[in-house]
DRENDRENTOR-751665 format. One record per residue: residue in three letters; y, z, x of N, C-alpha, C, CB in turn. Coordinates in steps of 0.2 Angstrom, whole numbers, plus 5000, padded with zeros to 4 digits. Atoms other than C-alpha are relative to their C-alpha. Glycine has a CB too. Layout:
<rs>
ALAYZXYZXYZXYZX ...
</rs>
This chain:
<rs>
UNK499550024995476347074925500649984996499749955004 UNK499450025003478147044921500149935001500650045004 UNK499950074999478146874928499749954995499749975007 UNK500350035006477046814914500450004994499350024999 UNK499549995006478346864901500649965001500150074999 UNK499450034999479746774909500049924998500350015007 UNK500050075002479946604899500749975000499750004993 UNK499350024999481846594900500450055003500349984993 UNK499549954997483346684908500150064996500649965002 UNK499849945004483646784893499550065000500049974992 UNK500549954999481946874896500250055005499349975001 UNK499949964994482646944912500550064997500449975005 UNK499549955002484047044902499650064997500549974996 UNK500349955003482747154894499750055005499449984995 UNK500449964995482047234910500550055004499749955006 UNK499549954997482747394918499949995008499750074999 UNK500050014993482947414937499450005003500550045003 UNK500749994997481247474941499649944999499750064997 UNK500450065002480447324931500349945004500149994993 UNK499750064996481647204940499750005007500750005000 UNK500350004993481047264957499349985000500150075003 UNK500750025000479247244952499949934999499650044994 UNK500050075001479647074946500149965006500549984994 UNK499850044993480447024963499350005004500550045003 UNK500750004996478747084971499549944998499750075000 UNK500550055003477746974959500249935002500050014992 UNK499850074998478846824962499949985007500849994998 UNK500250024993478646834981499349985001500350065004 UNK500850014999476746844979499949934997499750064997 UNK500150075003476846694967500249955004500450004993 UNK499850054995477846594979499649985005500750015002 UNK500550014994476746624994499449964998499950075003 UNK500650035002475246584984500149924998499750044994 UNK499950075003475946424975500149955006500650004995 UNK499850044995476746354991499449995005500650025004 UNK500650014995475146385002499649944997499750065000 UNK500550055003474246264990500349935000499850024993 UNK499750065001475546124989500549985006500450004994 UNK499550014995476746145004500750004996499949935003 UNK499350005003478646155001500450055004499950034993 UNK499549964997480146265005499950074998500749974998 UNK500249935001479646445007500550055001499450015003 UNK499649954998480846545017500650014997500249995007 UNK499450005004482446505008499950034993500349945000 UNK500249975007481646554991499850075000499549964997 UNK500149935000480946714997500650045001499550015006 UNK499449964999482646765002500550004994500449975006 UNK499550015005483546714986499750034993500149934999 UNK500349975007482446814973500450044996499350045002 UNK499649965004483546954969500749964998500250065004 UNK499450035001485046844970500049954993500249955006 UNK500150055006484346714957499950044994499349965001 UNK500149965006483846854945500750034998499550065002 UNK499449975002485546934946500549944997500450035006 UNK499650055003486446764943499849984993499949935004 UNK500250025006485346724928500150064995499349985000 UNK499949945004485646904921500850004998499850075003 UNK499350005001487546884922500349944996500450015007 UNK499850065003487746704918499549974995500249955005 UNK500450025005487046614903499949925001500350014993 UNK500250074999486246454908499649974994499549995007 UNK499750054997486246314903500849994997499749934998 UNK499350015002487946344894500450015007500250064995 UNK499750004994488546404911499649965005500150085003 UNK500350054995488146274925499950045006500449945001 UNK500149974993487246344940499849945005499450054999 UNK500150054995487246234955499750035006500649965002 UNK500449984994486046254970500149965006499350014999 UNK499850044994486646204987499750035007500749995001 UNK500350065002485446144994499550024995499749965005 UNK500449985005484246134980499350025002499949934996 UNK500649974998482746184990499950074999499849985008 UNK500049935001483246364987500050024992500650035003 UNK500049995007482946344968499350014997500349944997 UNK500649995003481146384966500050064995499550015006 UNK500049945004481446554959500449984993500450065003 UNK499650025006482746474947499549964995500649955002 UNK500550045004481346354941499550054997499649955005 UNK500549955003480146504938500350034994499950055006 UNK499849965006481346604927500349954995500650045003 UNK499850055006481846444917499449974997500549955003 UNK500650025004480046424911499649945003500349974994 UNK500450054997479246314924499450035004500449955004 UNK500649974995477946434932499449974999500050074998 UNK500750035000476446344925500049935003499950004992 UNK500050074997477046184933499950005008500649964998 UNK499949994993477046254951499349985004500150075002 UNK500650034997475246194954500149935002499450014996 UNK499950074999475946024954500649995004500149964994 UNK499450004997477446064965500049945005500150065004 UNK499950064995478045904975499449955000500050035007 UNK500550045001476445814969500249944995499450034997 UNK499850065004476545634961499950024992499549945001 UNK499949985008477045664942500050074999499449974997 UNK500049935000477245844946500750035000499550045005 UNK499349975000478645974948500449985006499850085000 UNK499650024994480045914959500150065004500749974998 UNK499849944995480446024975500750014999499849985006 UNK499349995001482246014969500250014993500549945004 UNK499850005007483246044953500049934998500750034999 UNK500150075003482945894942500250004993499349975001 UNK499750005007483945854926499549974995500649975000 UNK500650025004482345764920499550054998499749945003 UNK500549945002481345924920500350054996499950035007 UNK499749945004482546054912500749994999499850065004 UNK499350005001484146074904500450055004500150024992 UNK499649954996484546214916500149975007499550065002 UNK499850044994484646084930500549944999499349975004 UNK499550055002486245984929500049945005500750034999 UNK500050064995486045884945499450025005500650005004 UNK500549994994484745854959500450015006499549945001 UNK499649994994485745934973499650025006500550064998 UNK500549994994484645904988500349985006499449964998 UNK499750014994485845855001500650055001500349935001 UNK499649945000486845995008500749995000499950035007 UNK499350005000488646045006500449964995500349975007 UNK499750045005488945954990500250044994499649944998 UNK499949965006488946094977500750014998499650065000 UNK499349985002490746144978500449944998500450035007 UNK499750065003491345964975499749994993499849935004 UNK500350015007490145954960500450064996499350025000 UNK499749955003490946124955500749984998500050075004 UNK499350025001492746054957500049954994500349975006 UNK500050055005492345904946499850034993499549945002 UNK500249975006491446004933500550044997499350035001 UNK499549955002492746134932500649964996500350045005 UNK499450045003494146004929499749964994500249945005 UNK500250035007493045914916499950054995499349975002 UNK500149965006492646064906500750024998499650075003 UNK499349985001494546114907500349944995500450015006 UNK499750055004495045944900499749974994500149945005 UNK500450025006493745924887499950054995499349975002 UNK500049955004493946084879499450055000500149984993 UNK500649964999492446174886500150065005499449965002 UNK499849954996493346314895499550065000500750024999 UNK500549955001492046434889499450005005499850014993 UNK500650014995490746364901500350015007499849924999 UNK499949984993490746434918499649965005499950075002 UNK500350044995490346344934499850055006500449945003 UNK500349964995489246434947499749965005499550064997 UNK500350044995488946364964499750055005500549955003 UNK500349954995487646454975499949955006499350024998 UNK500050044994487946384992499850045006500749975002 UNK500249964994487046445008499549965003499850064997 UNK500650034996485546415019500349955005499549974996 UNK499750054995486746325031500549964997499549975004 UNK499650055003487746225018500750015002499850004993 UNK499349994999489346305022500249975007500250075000 UNK499850034993489346215040500249934999499450015004 UNK499850075002489646045031500750004999499549984995 UNK499350015001491345985031500249984993500349945004 UNK499950015007491245925013500150064996499449964997 UNK499949945003491146105008500750035001499550055002 UNK499349984999492846145016500549964996500150005007 UNK499550045004493645995008500050024993499749925001 UNK500049985007493046054991500450064999499350004998 UNK499649935001493646234994500749995000499850045006 UNK499350014999495346164999500349974993500249955005 UNK499850035007495446064982499950054994499649944999 UNK500149955005494746204972500650055000499350045001 UNK499549955000496046324978500749974998500150035007 UNK499450045001497446194977500149994993500049935004 UNK499950015007497146154959499950064996499549954998 UNK500249945004496646334954499549994995500650024996 UNK500550015004495046274947499550064999499649945002 UNK500449945001493946414939499349985002500050024993 UNK500750014998492246424948499850065004499949945005 UNK500349944996491146564955499649975006499650054995 UNK500450024994490546524973499750055003500649965005 UNK500449954997489146624979499849985007499450024995 UNK500150024993489046614998499350045002500550015005 UNK500749974998487146655001499949995008499449964997 UNK500050004993487346695019499450045003500650045003 UNK500649974996485646715028500049985007499449974996 UNK500050014993486246655045499649945002499850065004 UNK500450054998485146505044500149934996499250024999 UNK500150065004484946325039499349985001500549945002 UNK500750014997483346245046499950055005499949925002 UNK500049964994483746345061500650055000500049965007 UNK499449965001485046475065500649964999500050045007 UNK499450035003486646425057500549995006500350034994 UNK499450014995487946345069500650014996499949935003 UNK499449995003489446425061500250075001499949994992 UNK499749944998490646565065500350044993500550005005 UNK499649975006491446585048499650054995500349944996 UNK500349965005490146645036499550055003499649954995 UNK500549964997489046735048500350055005499449965003 UNK499849964994489746805064500750044997500249965006 UNK499449965002491446845056499950054994500649954997 UNK500149955005490746925041499750065002499549974994 UNK500449944997489647035051500550045005499449985005 UNK499549964997491147085062500450044995500549955004 UNK499649975005492147125046499650074998500249964995 UNK500449945003490747245039499850055006499449974997 UNK500249954995490447325056500450075000500149975007 UNK499649935000490847515055500550015006499550064999 UNK499649994994491447515073500749964999499749975006 UNK499450045001492747375068500450034995499849934998 UNK499649975005493347455053500350075002499650024993 UNK499749944998493547625061500549995006499450055003 UNK499550024995494347545076500749984998499749955005 UNK499350035003495647455066500450064997499849954994 UNK499649945003496047615056500350045005499550044995 UNK499749954995496247715072500649975003499550005006 UNK499350034997497547585079500550014995499849935001 UNK499549995005498447595062500350085001499849994993 UNK499849924999498447795064500550015006499450045000 UNK499749994993499047785082500749974999499749975006 UNK499350035001500547665077500450044996499949934998 UNK499649965005501047775063500350065003499650024994 UNK499749944996501247925075500449995006499450045002 UNK499650024994502047835089500849994998499849945004 UNK499350015001503947845090500349945002500450065003 UNK499850064998504247665090500649974995499449954999 UNK499550035004505747565084499749964994500549965004 UNK500250045005505647465068499849935002500550004994 UNK500250064997505647305077499449995003500649975004 UNK500650004996504247345088499450014995500050065005 UNK500549995005503247415073499949934996500250054995 UNK500150075004503547245064499649955004500749984998 UNK500350044996503047155079499250015001500350005007 UNK500749984999501447255081499649984993499950075002 UNK500350015007501147235062499849934999500450024994 UNK500250085001501247045063499549985005500749965002 UNK500650024995500047045078499450024996500150045006 UNK500649985004498847145067499849954995500150074998 UNK500150055005499047025053499749945003500649994996 UNK500250064997498746885065499250005001500449985006 UNK500749984998497146965071499550004993499950075003 UNK500450005006496546985053499949934997500450044994 UNK500050075002496946805049499449975004500649965001 UNK500550034996495846765064499350024999500250015007 UNK500749975000494346875061499750014993500050065003 UNK500249985007494246915042499949944995500450054997 UNK500150055005493446795029500550004995499350004998 UNK499550005006494546855015500649965002500250074998 UNK499450034999496046795024499949925000500350025007 UNK500250075000495246625027500049974993499449985004 UNK500150035007494746595009500750014996499450044996 UNK499449995005496346675001500649955003500250075001 UNK499550044998497446565012499949934997499949985008 UNK500250065004496546415003500150014993499349985001 UNK499949995007496946494986499350024997500249944997 UNK500649985003495146564984499950075001499449965004 UNK500149935000494846744980499350025003500150044993 UNK500649994997493546834990499750074998500150005008 UNK500449945001492246974986499550015005499850014993 UNK500649994996491047054998500250035007499749935001 UNK500650035001490047055008499550054996499649995007 UNK500549965004488647114996499350005002500149974992 UNK500750004999486847164999499749954995499750075000 UNK500350055004485947014993499350014997499949935003 UNK500749975003484347114989500150064996499550015006 UNK499849945005485247244978500249974994500550055004 UNK499850045006485147174961500650044996499450004995 UNK499549965003486247314954500749985003499950075000 UNK499350014996487647284967500249924999499950015007 UNK499950075002487447094964500349994993499449965001 UNK499850015006487647104946500750034999499550044995 UNK499449975001489147214947500549955003500150075004 UNK499550044997490047094959500049934996499749985007 UNK500050075004489546934949500350014993499349984999 UNK499649985006490147024933500850005001499850064997 UNK499350004999491847054941500249925001500150045007 UNK499850074999491846874947500049964994499549965005 UNK500050045007491446804930500650014996499350014996 UNK499449995004492946884923500649985003500050084998 UNK499450024996494146814936500249934997499950005007 UNK499850075004495146674927500649975004500250024993 UNK499550034997496446634940499949955005500550055003 UNK500250054995495546504950499350025003500550005006 UNK500649994997494046504961499950075004499849945005 UNK500249944997493146654968499450005004500050064995 UNK500649994996491946684982499750065000500149975008 UNK500449944999490546814982499649995006499650024993 UNK500350014994489946834999499450055000500450025006 UNK500749975000488046884999499650005006499649984993 UNK500450004994487046935014499250014998500250065004 UNK500750005002485146895012499649995006499849954995 UNK500550014995483646885023499549944999499650075002 UNK500450065001482746715024499350025002500249945004 UNK500749984999480846745022499950074998499849995007 UNK500149935002481046915015499450024996500650034996 UNK500549985003479547005010499349975001500149994992 UNK500650034998478246895018500050005008499949934997 UNK500049984993477846955036500049935004499450045002 UNK500050064996477446775043500649975000499449964998 UNK499450045000479046705037500550055004500249994993 UNK499549964997480046855043499950005008499950084998 UNK500150004993479246845060500149935003499350025002 UNK499950074997479546655062500749995002499849954995 UNK499350004997481046655074500449934999500050025007 UNK499750075000481346465073500349994993499549955001 UNK499750015007481546445054499750044994499949924999 UNK500249955005480746585044499649964995500650034997 UNK500450055004479446455037500549974994499550054996 UNK499550045004480946355030499649954995500549975004 UNK500450055004479746215025499350005004500349935001 UNK500749994997477846215028499649964995499850075000 UNK500550035004476346115023499550054997499649955005 UNK500549955003474746195016499950055006499349964999 UNK500149944995474446365024499650054997500750025002 UNK500449945002473346515024500550064998499550025005 UNK499549955002474346645013499950075004500050014993 UNK500149944997473546785022500350015007499250025001 UNK499750004994474146735039500649965001499549975005 UNK499550044999475446605037499949945004500650045002 UNK500250064996474546485048499949944996499450025004 UNK500150065004474546305043499349985000500549945004 UNK500750025000472946235037500049924999499750034994 UNK500050075001473546055035499749965006500849985000 UNK500250044995472745915045500549985005499649944998 UNK499450024995473745885061499749945004500250065004 UNK500250064996473745725071500649995005499849944996 UNK499550024996474845645084500649974996499849955006 UNK499550025004476545605077500649975004500350054995 UNK499450024996478145515082500550055003500449944996 UNK499549954999479245665082499850045007500150054995 UNK500249964994478145755096500049955006499350024999 UNK500050054994478045585106500849995002499749944998 UNK499350004998479945575105500250065004500450004993 UNK499849944996480145755111499849995007499750064996 UNK500250014993479045725126500349955004499249995000 UNK499750064997479745555130500750025002500049944996 UNK499349984998481545625130500050045006500450034994 UNK500049954994481145765142499849965006499450054999 UNK500250044994480345635154500649965002499449954998 UNK499450044998481945525153500550055002500249964993 UNK499449954998483145675154499950035007500050064995 UNK500149974993482245735170500349955006499250005001 UNK499850044995482745575179500749974999499649945001 UNK499450025002484345545170500550064998500049954994 UNK499649945002485645685170500549994996500350035007 UNK499450025005486845585159499750004993500249935002 UNK500350005006485645595145500150074996499249995000 UNK499949945004486145725131499649994993500750014999 UNK500350005007485345765114500450044995499350035000 UNK499649985005486245795098499650004993500649964999 UNK500350005006485545855081500550034995499350035000 UNK499549975006486345915064499550054997500249954995 UNK500349945003485546085061499250005000500250014993 UNK500750015000483746025064499749995007499849944995 UNK500350014993483246055082499250005000500250055005 UNK500749995001481446105077499749944997499850064997 UNK500350055004481145975064500149935003500449994993 UNK499950074997481745825075499750005007500749995001 UNK500450004994480745885090500550025006499749945001 UNK499649994994482245945101500050075002500749984998 UNK500049934998481846125103499850005008499550044996 UNK500250004993480946085120500649985005499449965001 UNK499550024996482445995126500650055000500349934997 UNK499549945000483646135121499850055005500050034993 UNK500349954996482546255130500149985008499350024999 UNK499950024993482546155146500749985002499549945001 UNK499450024998484246085146500550024995500149925000 UNK499549975005485346205136500749975000500050075000 UNK499450024999486946135143500149924998500350005007 UNK499950075002486545955138499749994992499549965004 UNK500350015007485945995120500650034995499450054999 UNK499549985004487146005105499750004993500649955000 UNK500249995007486746065087500750014996499550064999 UNK499350005003488246025076500050044993500249934999 UNK500049975007487646115060499949944995500650044998 UNK500150065005487446015044500749965000499950034993 UNK499450044999488845895050499849945003500550045004 UNK500350064997488045725053500649965002499649964995 UNK499550044998489745635053500350035007500650014995 UNK499749974993490445755067499549985005500150074999 UNK500550014995488745735076500149935003499350014997 UNK500050074998488945545077500649985004499949954994 UNK499450024997490745535081500150045007500650024996 UNK500049964993490545675095499649965005499850074999 UNK500450044995489145565102500449945002499449984996 UNK499650054998490345425102500550025006500449974995 UNK499649974995491545535112499650015007500350064998 UNK500449994994490145585124499949935004499450044998 UNK500250064997489645405127500649975003499849954994 UNK499450024997491445355130500250045007500650014995 UNK499949964994491545495143499449985006500050074999 UNK500550024995490045415152499350034999500250025007 UNK500749975001488545515145499649954995500150064996 UNK500450045004487045435136499750044994499449965004 UNK500249965006486845525119499449974996500550014996 UNK500550015005485245525109500150054994499250015003 UNK499849975006485645575091499450004996500649984997 UNK500650005004484145635081500150034993499450045003 UNK499849985007484345635062499549974996500849984998 UNK500450035005483245605047500449944997499850054995 UNK499750065003483545435039500450024994499449954998 UNK499749995007484045505022500750045002499650054996 UNK499349974998485445615031500449965004499850075004 UNK499650054996485945475042500549964996499649965004 UNK499650035004486645395027500750034999499750004993 UNK499449975001488045515027500549985006499950085000 UNK499650014994488645455044500249925001499750025006 UNK499950074999488845265040500749985003499949974993 UNK499350014997490745265043500050015007500550044996 UNK499949984993490545345059499649955005499850075002 UNK500450054997489145225065500449945001499350004998 UNK499750075001490145075059500650005005500249994993 UNK499450014997491845115066500250055006500550024995 UNK499949964994491745255079499549975006499950074999 UNK500550024995490145195088499949925000499350034998 UNK500050075000489945015083500649965002499749974993 UNK499350044998491744955084500150005007500550034996 UNK499849994993491845025101499449985005500250075002 UNK500650024996490144955107499750055004500249945004 UNK500249944996489645125113499250015000500350064998 UNK500750004999487845155120499750074998499849995007 UNK500349955003487345285108499349984997500450034994 UNK500750015002485445295104499950054994499450015005 UNK500149965006485145345086499350004998500449974994 UNK500749995001483445415083499950024993499750055005 UNK500149995007482945395065499350034998500249944996 UNK500749975002481545515060500050004992500050085002 UNK500250005007480745515043500249944997500350064996 UNK499850075003481145325040499449984996500149955006 UNK500450025005480345245025499850054995499349985004 UNK500349955005479345325011499850065003499549974996 UNK500249944996479245505016499650044995500750045001 UNK500549975004478345575001500250064995499550035004 UNK499949955005478445744992500750024999499650065002 UNK499349985002480345774993500449964996500450015007 UNK499750045005480745634982500649955001500250044994 UNK499550055000482145514978500550015005500349994994 UNK499549994995483445594989499850005007500450064998 UNK500349994993482345615004499649945003499650065001 UNK500350064997481545445006500549965004499749954994 UNK499550034995482245355021499949925000499850025007 UNK500150085001482245175014500649965001499749994993 UNK499450045000484045125016500349995007500550034996 UNK499750014994484345135035500049935003499650055005 UNK500050074997483844955040500649974996499449974999 UNK499550045004484944885026500750025002499950014992 UNK499349984998486444995031500249985007500050084999 UNK499850004993486344995050499949935003499650055004 UNK500050074998485944805051500749974999499449974996 UNK499450025001487644785045500550015006500350034993 UNK499549994994488444855061499949955005499850075003 UNK500050054994488944715073499850035006500749975000 UNK500249984994488044735089499550055000500650025004 UNK500649955001486744855083499449975002500050044993 UNK500750024999485044845090499550054997499850005008 UNK500449955004483644915079499349995002500149984992 UNK500750004998481844955085499650034995499950035007 UNK500549975005480344995074499350005003500049974993 UNK500650004997478845055083499450004995499950065005 UNK500650005005477145015075499550055002499749935000 UNK500549954997476145135086500450055004499549975004 UNK499749954996476445295095500249985007499550065001 UNK499950024993476345205112500649965001499449965002 UNK499450045000477845095107500650045001500049964994 UNK499449965001479045235105500350015007499950064997 UNK499749994993479345285124500249935003499550035004 UNK499750074998479445095128500649984997499449954999 UNK499350025003480845075116500550055002499950004992 UNK499549954998481745235121500249985007499750075000 UNK499850024993481745175139500449935000499449995005 UNK499750065001482244995133500750014997499649954996 UNK499349985003483745075123500550025006499950064995 UNK499649994995484445135139500249945004499750055005 UNK499950064997484444965146500449954996499449965003 UNK499750055005485244885131500850024999499650014993 UNK499349995001487144865128500150024993500449945003 UNK499849985006487944945114499650054996500149944995 UNK500449955004487245055100499349984999500350024993 UNK500750015001485345065097499850054995499650005007 UNK500449965005484345135082499349995001500249984993 UNK500750005000482545175083499750044994499750035007 UNK500349975006481645215067499350015000500249964993 UNK500849995001479945295064499950054994499850045007 UNK500249965007479045375049499750075001499549964997 UNK500349935000478445545045499250005000500250044993 UNK500750005000476645595047499749985006499849964994 UNK500450024995475245545058500149935002499250014999 UNK499850074998475645395069499349965002500450015006 UNK500650054998474445245072500150005008500149934997 UNK500050014993473945215090499849945002499650065003 UNK500250064998473745065100499949995008500449944998 UNK500050014992473145015118500449945002499249995002 UNK499650054998474244865117500750014998499749934997 UNK499349995002476144875117500449945002500350065003 UNK499650054998477544755118500550025006500449974994 UNK499549984995478944745131500749974998499749975007 UNK499350025001480844725131500249994993500049935004 UNK499750025007481644635116499549954997500749985001 UNK500450055003480144525112499550034995499549975006 UNK500549985005479044525097499349995003500149954993 UNK500650004998477144535098499549964995499750075002 UNK500550035005475844415090499350045001499949925002 UNK500649965000474444525085499449964998500150064995 UNK500650045002473344395076500349934998499750034994 UNK499850075002473444205075499749984994499849965006 UNK500250035007473344105059500449944999500050054995 UNK499750075001473743935052500350004993499549955001 UNK499850015007474043965033500750044999499550024996 UNK499449965001475344105033500150055006499850044993 UNK499849964994476344215045500350074996500549975004 UNK499849935002476544405041500450035005499450044997 UNK499649974996477944485049500150084998500749975001 UNK500149935003477644675047500450055005499350025000 UNK499549964996479044795053499650075000500650014996 UNK500249934998478444965061499350024997500550044997 UNK500649975002477145065052499649954995500150064997 UNK500450055004476744915040499649965003500649974996 UNK500450054996475844825054499350024998500150015007 UNK500749985002474244925049499849974994499950075000 UNK500150025007474344875031500049925000500550024995 UNK500050074999474744695036499449975003500649975004 UNK500650024996473244685048499450004995499950045006 UNK500550005005472144745034500049954995500150074996 UNK499950065005472844615022499849945003500850004998 UNK500350074997472444475034499350005000500350005008 UNK500750005000470644535035499849984993499750075002 UNK500250025007470544525016500249934998500450054995 UNK499850075002471444365015499549955003500749985003 UNK500550054997470144285027499450004996499850045007 UNK500550005005468844335014500149954994499850064997 UNK499850055005469844225002500149935003500650034997 UNK499950064997469944085014500749985002499849944996 UNK499350004998471744115019500150025007500550034995 UNK500049984993472044115038500750025002499949945004 UNK499449975000473444235041500250025008500150064996 UNK499849974994474444265057500450064999500549955004 UNK499649945001475144435060500450025006499550064999 UNK499649984995476644485070500350074999500649955000 UNK499749944999477344645076500749995003499650065004 UNK499350024997479244605077500350055005500550004994 UNK499749954996479644775086500750005000499849985007 UNK499350005000481444725086500249974993500349965006 UNK499850035007482144705068500749975001500150064995 UNK499350034999483944665075500250015007500550034995 UNK500050075002484244545084499249985000500449965004 UNK500750035001482644455079499849965007499949964994 UNK500350044995481544385093500049924998499350025003 UNK500050075002481944195092499449965001500649965003 UNK500650034999480344145099499550014995499650035007 UNK500449985006479444235084500249954995500150074998 UNK499850045005480544135073499849935001500850004999 UNK500250064999480243975081499249994999500149985008 UNK500750015001478344005080499850004993499750065004 UNK500249995007478344045062500349944995500150064997 UNK499650055003479543905057499549944997500549975004 UNK500550065002478043775055499550034994499749985006 UNK500549985005477043885043500349984993500050085000 UNK499750025007477143845024500250074997499449974996 UNK499849935003477344035020500150055005499550024995 UNK499949944996478144175029500150064996500749995005 UNK500049945004477944355023500350055004499350024997 UNK499749944997479044505028499750064996500749995001 UNK500249945003478344675025500450065003499250015000 UNK499649944997479444835027500050064996500749985001 UNK500049945003479445015023500750024999499650065004 UNK499349995001481245005018500249954994500449985006 UNK499750045006482444925005499949935001500750024999 UNK500150075000481944745001500749965000499649984994 UNK499450035001483744704997500450025006500450024994 UNK499649994994484744685013499650035006500650044998 UNK500449974995483344745024499749955005499450044998 UNK500350044995482244665037499849934998499350035003 UNK500250075003481644525026500749964999499750014993 UNK499350045001483544475023500249985007500550054997 UNK499850024993483744465042499649945002499950065005 UNK500450064999482244345043500249944996499350024999 UNK499750065004482944245029500649975003500150024993 UNK499450034996484544225038499849965006500550065001 UNK500250044994483744175054499649934998499550055004 UNK500350065002482644045045500549954998499450014995 UNK499650055003484043965036500549975005500550044995 UNK499650034995485043945052499649955004500250065004 UNK500450054996483643835059500149934997499350025000 UNK499950075003483843645057499349984998500249965006 UNK500650025003482543555047499750044995499549995006 UNK500349965006481443615033499850075003499349964998 UNK500249934999481043795032499450024996500650055000 UNK500549985005479543885025500250044995499550045005 UNK499949965006479443975009500050075003499549994994 UNK500049934997479844165012499950054994500750015003 UNK500249955005479044305002500250075004499350004999 UNK499849944998479944475005499750064996500850005000 UNK500349945003478944635002500350065003499250005001 UNK499749944997479744805003500150054994500649995004 UNK499949955005480444944993500549974995500450075002 UNK499550035005481244884976500650034999499650004993 UNK499349975001483044914971499950064994500549944997 UNK500149945004482645084963499950065004499349994995 UNK500149944997482545264966499250025000500450064997 UNK500749995000480745314971499950084998499749995007 UNK500149935002479945474964499650045006499550004994 UNK500449974995479045604974499349994999500250085000 UNK500750015000477245594979499849985007499849944995 UNK500250024993476245554995500149935001499250025000 UNK499850074998476745405005499549954998500250005007 UNK500550055001475045325003500049984993499350035002 UNK500150015007475045344984500649954998500150064996 UNK499450045002476845264983499949935003500650045002 UNK500150074997476445124995499549964995499850005007 UNK500550045004474945074984500349984994499350054999 UNK499750025006475945084968500549945001500350064997 UNK499550054999477244974976499749935003500550025005 UNK500350064998475944844982500149995008500249944997 UNK499850004992476344895001499450025004500650035001 UNK500649984996474544935006499649935001499550054996 UNK500350064998473344805013499849964993499350015004 UNK500250045006472644754995500649974997499650054996 UNK499450025003474344744988500349945003500550054999 UNK499750054996475044635002499549934999500150025007 UNK500550065001473444515001500149974993499350035001 UNK500050025007473544504982500749964999500050054995 UNK499350045001475444444983499949945003500650045002 UNK500050074996475044314996499549954997499850025007 UNK500550055003473544244987500349974994499450044998 UNK499650025006474644234971500449945002500350054997 UNK499550054998475944134980499649945003500550025006 UNK500450054996474644034991499749954994499550035004 UNK500350045005473743974975500549964996499650054995 UNK499550035003475343934966500349945003500650054998 UNK499750054996475943824980499549945000500150025007 UNK500550054999474243724980499949974993499450035002 UNK500150025007474243704961500549954998499950054995 
</rs>
């Protein structure tokens, strides 16, 4: 097999076209088998096989820098740069990262795992190589899978063209991100341009004008109109107006054509150049090709023969959110739903299907999503914006100054909050509390059980100003008892210590209380429900304890514990000692959430051990 002989990109150059086609088939079989055992991003990588091989045959990594935007389409890149034997540990603790990682390989210069950033990296690297005497190094940015819908990509294009910075930009146009791409530039317009009917029609018009006995002024006017139409409809005109040369579109599954185009692009020295490549997401694997929603973009463990998921499934917050929002929308015609390129992953597909006129997918454009939500709220609507915690970080300015400053009733639904697991440092949702607690007038809910979520969603509609509701990834805990309104809930009474456990950490805190009882420590456990503003009845109840412990699945610095510390310090009289447990001031690696929580001491045993340590030191 050819795949076994590929240890570095240089090995690709020894293969002829027939051998390369065989290698592509082997790589697709390898990817399906490997990802079926670990889970991961499949569809985008199946579509980028020929493209990746062509890139590495034309350019010389790591001398030439290859950037992947987003990095989830870099599995083939990892394969051809000598990491095939690591795929059994893909996204596992201490295993192969699901994204480029500069700690893994010299061929990965950055972990580019948030969309639409590669062109800014390319601009900076190009300028750096130019000013440090490394002009021989080329910068190649592979941007696609929806990343061109992000505003940052257009900002970078503008600067690349303005400064004439040398960079090869490969637009991997598969018409998708997580779902069908919300963009007219790189998909619809490109397909209009390559349509034979369009080309023939345009030429027919030109021929007719040439034969018609028109005056020169009329001809000039018609010529100007034709040029205006070209500016409107053709990608070359758009890019070249920005000072970026355009090549394409190219068949992204024809290695020979790709190499020819990339070779031409590599020799272009007068600034940036775009090579527009058309690929099919999920290519070569029938279950991925047949998946209309996202072509198996991301998937857990699955049966490679059928593509059916074999992962254990349970009730989760995303599904509950989906059902609850439909129930709310049925009685509230002012409710609308907004997402940023992730209608399926955030549970909004059923809403889109039932209320298409009240659903908005902005593409990979979180900032626009949030400010447009502010506009909808100002116009009298009640927007629910569903975004992953890690991606919500991109919209802090918009939440602070467009939503918060105007006190607008936007409900921000924060999915994948806390430690998320296999996607690693860039995807853990551990900073949302620390960030959005800073927004004046913001109300933050954190459900501890599946049954709490619909209660909080309904309460959000009765709450003035912006509201955030954060929930974790994975199977949700369930409870027959829920809180109400803006009040905390006492889950277990105790006299020695009070544990205030935010959201999903309630289960670990309850387990810790049981372990503490065995050590003779009587612990009260509270479900705060509301992280901001804190329930003052809860604060009054714990003020008499000798020790108060906060536990959160979020950043310890500036998070829920800090809010409790502030509330305690504002009380008159003596205050209890406070122990804040949460995510340390560091970037977390990839691994299952349970593994990472245990390592961080955020499971029942770890929480109990920390409390015992403090309790004993106070008595000695």
